[in-house]
N, C-alpha and C positions, 0 to 999 in steps of 0.2 A: 504494500500500500504506500503510495507516494504522499508527499506533504499536501498536495492539492486534495487528494482523496480524504485525508484526515480532516482537513479544513471543511470539506463538504459534509462529512459525517458529523462533525461537531455542530455545524449549522442546523442540520436536520434534527438533531437531538435536543437542541436548545428549547426550553419551555417558553412559549409565547407569554404566559402570565408572569414570568420572571423578567422579561424584557419590557413589557408594557409600562410598568411604573417608571422605568428609566426613560422611556420615550416621554411620558407625561411630565416628569421632572424637567427634562430638557426643554420642552416647549413652554411650560409654565414659567420658567425662569426668564423667558423672552416675551412674556405677556400674552401667550396664546392659551387656549382653553382645552379642556378635555373634550368638549363637544367638537371642536375643530379637529382634534386628533382622531376622534371616532369617525368624523366625516371623511377624513383622508383614508382611514383603514376601510371604511365602507366603500369608497370609490374604487379602491384597488381590489378588494376581495368579494364585494357583494354582500358581506355580512352586515346585519343591522346591529344596533347597540346591544340588544339582548344577546345576540349570537356571539358578539365579541366577548361580553362578560361570561358567557357560558364556556368559551374556550379558556378564559382565564381561570375560572373555577375548576374546570376539568383538568387543568394543567396540560393542555394539549402541546405537543411538540410543534415546531414550525413545520415539520413534515406532515403531521395530521392537519394542522391549521390550513396549509395551502392545498392539501388534497381535497378538502371540503370547500374550498373557495371557488368562486366563479370569477376568474381574473378579468379585470376590465380590458376590453379589446384595445384600448389606447395605452395600455401599460408599456408597450414597446416604445412609446414616445419618451419614456423616462430614460435619460442618458446622462453621461457624465461620470465623474469620479466619486467613489464613496469608499472610505477606508483603504485607499490606495488601489482600488480595482475600478477599471472602466466597465460600467454596468453592461453596456451593449456587447462586450467581449466575453462575459462570463459564460462558460460552456454548460455548467451544471444548471438545469432549469430551476431546481429548488433554491439553490444559492442565489441565483439571479432574482428570484421573487423576493427573497429576504432582503436583498440589497435594494430592490425597488422600494420596499417599505422603508428601509433606512434612509434612502434618498428623499422620499416624501417627507419624512419626519424632519430631516435636516432643513429642507426648504421651508417647512412650517416654522421651525425655530429661527430661521434667518429672516422671517418677516415677509416672505414672498406672498403675493396676493393669491387667495384661494383659487381663483379661476386659472391662474398660471400653474399652480400645483396640480390641479385636477385636469390639466391638459385639455382645457376647453378649446375646441377648434372653431 
């Protein structure tokens, strides 16, 4: 197993409910709200607020979380660097989806307008 495989495996096994509070803290420090965070997650995954909370309570891994998601057809428009990785070049589909979410949260924290974050065409 190479280093990239280990990274992808680690991403798959991360618990969404463990990462969600970190996302929330990050965006709230910048004056954004939980409702905005949930809106971004809903846009990407199709989950409503109740379903997001259900995944948190059930301690779903990112693998399970994204297996049950209906990925937004415009998700491919999320590009750029996140954590040193160019999102559009990530080969592992699950890792790419997690990085999509990371990028949206970063954009929210940076104060980007919601219509830009949600890739409104």
